[in-house]
Structures are given as C-alpha cells and as structure tokens.
C-alpha beads as a LAMMPS data file, in Angstrom:
LAMMPS data file: protein, C-alpha beads

154 atoms
153 bonds

1 atom types
1 bond types

-500.0 500.0 xlo xhi
-500.0 500.0 ylo yhi
-500.0 500.0 zlo zhi

Masses

1 110.0

Atoms # bond

1 1 1 8.852 -17.319 6.196
2 1 1 8.969 -15.056 3.204
3 1 1 7.479 -11.707 4.090
4 1 1 6.292 -9.166 2.098
5 1 1 7.507 -5.542 3.072
6 1 1 4.314 -3.091 2.645
7 1 1 5.458 0.223 1.003
8 1 1 7.218 2.075 3.876
9 1 1 8.513 -1.019 5.284
10 1 1 6.764 -0.586 8.764
11 1 1 4.365 -3.375 8.295
12 1 1 5.741 -6.912 7.772
13 1 1 3.183 -9.607 6.441
14 1 1 4.016 -12.817 6.474
15 1 1 2.425 -14.932 3.836
16 1 1 0.575 -16.904 6.577
17 1 1 -0.868 -13.548 8.293
18 1 1 -1.865 -12.169 5.000
19 1 1 -4.210 -14.852 4.055
20 1 1 -5.872 -14.224 7.323
21 1 1 -7.016 -10.490 6.193
22 1 1 -10.821 -11.715 7.259
23 1 1 -9.539 -12.374 10.970
24 1 1 -7.483 -8.849 11.226
25 1 1 -8.812 -6.894 14.306
26 1 1 -9.204 -3.034 13.945
27 1 1 -6.151 -2.156 15.410
28 1 1 -4.287 -4.473 12.721
29 1 1 -6.153 -3.148 9.699
30 1 1 -5.158 0.381 10.972
31 1 1 -1.526 -0.508 11.452
32 1 1 -1.297 -1.653 7.799
33 1 1 -3.236 1.521 6.675
34 1 1 -0.733 3.657 8.143
35 1 1 2.125 1.659 6.427
36 1 1 0.634 2.372 3.126
37 1 1 2.912 4.531 1.160
38 1 1 1.375 8.278 0.600
39 1 1 -1.441 7.745 3.220
40 1 1 -1.724 10.909 5.824
41 1 1 -1.310 9.697 9.161
42 1 1 -5.131 10.346 10.254
43 1 1 -6.796 8.027 8.025
44 1 1 -5.223 5.096 10.175
45 1 1 -7.571 6.899 13.285
46 1 1 -10.510 6.964 11.290
47 1 1 -10.164 3.152 10.450
48 1 1 -9.768 2.721 14.115
49 1 1 -12.759 5.079 15.026
50 1 1 -15.029 3.316 12.561
51 1 1 -13.902 -0.233 13.913
52 1 1 -13.050 -1.141 10.633
53 1 1 -11.701 -4.888 10.987
54 1 1 -10.427 -7.300 8.497
55 1 1 -13.569 -8.196 7.238
56 1 1 -15.099 -5.038 6.795
57 1 1 -11.873 -3.861 4.858
58 1 1 -12.512 -6.968 2.355
59 1 1 -15.876 -5.187 1.243
60 1 1 -15.142 -1.532 1.764
61 1 1 -15.923 0.592 -1.372
62 1 1 -15.032 3.937 -2.482
63 1 1 -18.360 5.766 -1.006
64 1 1 -17.757 3.779 2.324
65 1 1 -14.234 5.627 2.362
66 1 1 -16.583 8.800 1.707
67 1 1 -19.076 8.134 4.087
68 1 1 -16.469 7.812 6.571
69 1 1 -14.769 10.880 5.937
70 1 1 -12.478 10.102 3.571
71 1 1 -12.765 12.801 0.704
72 1 1 -9.572 13.116 -0.985
73 1 1 -9.216 11.702 -4.233
74 1 1 -5.586 10.507 -3.473
75 1 1 -6.383 9.343 -0.576
76 1 1 -9.043 7.007 -1.836
77 1 1 -6.956 5.848 -4.444
78 1 1 -4.520 4.880 -2.882
79 1 1 -6.591 2.751 -0.108
80 1 1 -8.852 1.134 -2.538
81 1 1 -5.647 0.184 -5.011
82 1 1 -3.861 -0.856 -2.043
83 1 1 -6.688 -3.074 -0.596
84 1 1 -7.520 -4.446 -4.241
85 1 1 -3.566 -5.428 -4.451
86 1 1 -4.188 -6.721 -0.760
87 1 1 -6.934 -9.106 -2.237
88 1 1 -5.225 -9.744 -4.884
89 1 1 -2.124 -11.086 -2.736
90 1 1 -4.566 -13.424 -0.596
91 1 1 -5.719 -15.368 -3.742
92 1 1 -2.593 -15.816 -5.069
93 1 1 -0.133 -16.192 -2.498
94 1 1 0.063 -19.738 -2.251
95 1 1 1.625 -20.071 -5.815
96 1 1 3.645 -16.427 -6.234
97 1 1 3.178 -15.716 -9.959
98 1 1 5.502 -13.786 -12.126
99 1 1 2.479 -11.571 -13.375
100 1 1 2.111 -10.774 -9.055
101 1 1 5.343 -9.840 -8.985
102 1 1 5.230 -7.865 -12.152
103 1 1 2.526 -5.989 -10.602
104 1 1 4.277 -5.486 -7.616
105 1 1 6.832 -3.689 -9.726
106 1 1 4.195 -1.692 -11.433
107 1 1 2.506 -0.727 -8.356
108 1 1 5.541 0.801 -6.368
109 1 1 6.543 2.615 -9.928
110 1 1 3.120 4.271 -10.364
111 1 1 3.801 5.389 -6.612
112 1 1 7.222 6.453 -7.160
113 1 1 5.953 7.915 -10.501
114 1 1 2.930 9.827 -8.464
115 1 1 5.434 11.315 -5.924
116 1 1 7.744 13.032 -8.792
117 1 1 4.395 14.193 -9.992
118 1 1 4.174 16.570 -6.907
119 1 1 6.477 19.674 -7.493
120 1 1 6.227 23.221 -6.886
121 1 1 4.339 24.604 -10.245
122 1 1 5.783 28.108 -9.896
123 1 1 9.395 27.058 -9.957
124 1 1 8.538 23.716 -11.829
125 1 1 10.674 21.613 -9.285
126 1 1 10.325 18.324 -7.596
127 1 1 13.484 18.444 -5.549
128 1 1 11.961 18.780 -2.249
129 1 1 9.676 15.339 -3.199
130 1 1 13.107 13.718 -3.918
131 1 1 14.734 14.409 -1.033
132 1 1 12.230 13.092 1.053
133 1 1 12.002 9.877 3.142
134 1 1 8.768 8.896 1.447
135 1 1 10.467 9.030 -1.970
136 1 1 13.500 7.102 -0.859
137 1 1 10.961 4.229 0.884
138 1 1 9.276 4.470 -2.712
139 1 1 12.130 3.285 -4.284
140 1 1 13.567 1.015 -2.066
141 1 1 10.152 -0.957 -2.173
142 1 1 10.390 -0.549 -5.914
143 1 1 14.139 -2.094 -5.780
144 1 1 12.789 -4.725 -3.353
145 1 1 10.256 -5.582 -5.939
146 1 1 12.948 -5.834 -8.619
147 1 1 15.110 -7.874 -6.729
148 1 1 12.487 -10.398 -5.431
149 1 1 11.331 -10.393 -9.164
150 1 1 14.674 -11.321 -10.552
151 1 1 15.273 -14.218 -7.770
152 1 1 11.951 -15.419 -8.598
153 1 1 12.932 -16.049 -12.253
154 1 1 16.606 -17.228 -11.047

Bonds

1 1 1 2
2 1 2 3
3 1 3 4
4 1 4 5
5 1 5 6
6 1 6 7
7 1 7 8
8 1 8 9
9 1 9 10
10 1 10 11
11 1 11 12
12 1 12 13
13 1 13 14
14 1 14 15
15 1 15 16
16 1 16 17
17 1 17 18
18 1 18 19
19 1 19 20
20 1 20 21
21 1 21 22
22 1 22 23
23 1 23 24
24 1 24 25
25 1 25 26
26 1 26 27
27 1 27 28
28 1 28 29
29 1 29 30
30 1 30 31
31 1 31 32
32 1 32 33
33 1 33 34
34 1 34 35
35 1 35 36
36 1 36 37
37 1 37 38
38 1 38 39
39 1 39 40
40 1 40 41
41 1 41 42
42 1 42 43
43 1 43 44
44 1 44 45
45 1 45 46
46 1 46 47
47 1 47 48
48 1 48 49
49 1 49 50
50 1 50 51
51 1 51 52
52 1 52 53
53 1 53 54
54 1 54 55
55 1 55 56
56 1 56 57
57 1 57 58
58 1 58 59
59 1 59 60
60 1 60 61
61 1 61 62
62 1 62 63
63 1 63 64
64 1 64 65
65 1 65 66
66 1 66 67
67 1 67 68
68 1 68 69
69 1 69 70
70 1 70 71
71 1 71 72
72 1 72 73
73 1 73 74
74 1 74 75
75 1 75 76
76 1 76 77
77 1 77 78
78 1 78 79
79 1 79 80
80 1 80 81
81 1 81 82
82 1 82 83
83 1 83 84
84 1 84 85
85 1 85 86
86 1 86 87
87 1 87 88
88 1 88 89
89 1 89 90
90 1 90 91
91 1 91 92
92 1 92 93
93 1 93 94
94 1 94 95
95 1 95 96
96 1 96 97
97 1 97 98
98 1 98 99
99 1 99 100
100 1 100 101
101 1 101 102
102 1 102 103
103 1 103 104
104 1 104 105
105 1 105 106
106 1 106 107
107 1 107 108
108 1 108 109
109 1 109 110
110 1 110 111
111 1 111 112
112 1 112 113
113 1 113 114
114 1 114 115
115 1 115 116
116 1 116 117
117 1 117 118
118 1 118 119
119 1 119 120
120 1 120 121
121 1 121 122
122 1 122 123
123 1 123 124
124 1 124 125
125 1 125 126
126 1 126 127
127 1 127 128
128 1 128 129
129 1 129 130
130 1 130 131
131 1 131 132
132 1 132 133
133 1 133 134
134 1 134 135
135 1 135 136
136 1 136 137
137 1 137 138
138 1 138 139
139 1 139 140
140 1 140 141
141 1 141 142
142 1 142 143
143 1 143 144
144 1 144 145
145 1 145 146
146 1 146 147
147 1 147 148
148 1 148 149
149 1 149 150
150 1 150 151
151 1 151 152
152 1 152 153
153 1 153 154
C-alpha cells in the first residue's frame, strides 16, 4: 500500500485512510495536526479541546481557527494550506497526477523557504534554522516528493 509521509514523518497516511478523513476521530485529527511542519505543539491540543473530528476538519475556516484561539497568522496559514492540500489529496488519490506531485514539491519547497526566512535580523544569520531538525525534516520531505515524482515519470 502506497503511503503519504506528511511533513515531519510522524504521520503515515495510507491512501485508504486518507480517503476516510470524514471518519477521523478528534484524536486522529490532533495526531495529523501535530505532524505538520511548523505547527506549534499546543495547536493539536486546541483541536482536541474543541473535539475537531474529520468531518469538522473538512469545513474548518480561518475564522473558526481564530474563535478557537489560534491567532498567529503563520499557524493559521499552515493549517489552512495543509487542510486544503489534504482535501485535494482526497479528491485526487484514485489517480495521482503529475500536477499533484508537482504541487507536493511546491508545498514542501515553500515550507523550506519559509524556514530559511527565519533568521536573526540583528546578525542577518539563519544558521540556527539551517541546523534545526525541522529544517532537515523539511529538506527530507522535499527530497521524497522529488523522488516520488521521478518514479511517476518513470
């Protein structure tokens, strides 16, 4: 069974399981949220507190995140983009297309780029970011997306 390794690799979604997002329980949603690169650890707890299950996840909007207390724009963007990507995967998993593979490359590239933009402005240095496990994980995800695209191309 083909698997999708989502962001930091702590969540492994099979095609079968991804297409059942609407049946996810709140603990499964929280685990998925916790596996998103760049998400602060407390965010998954908020999803548990509000009992956000798969059905609710599919309809979640930015103003819902704000009402839940998720006010940091970077966290909102990661969540909204990741939910959108997940819902896109649901609709396209039966026939994974080249466009979808390139979208995965694009999303992982943006994650890497956003991490690199975090630097100490006083010293104009991003060496701490480049040495972080989060950055290495993002680079690994980008590499995996490129390898899968190459395999698809044959």
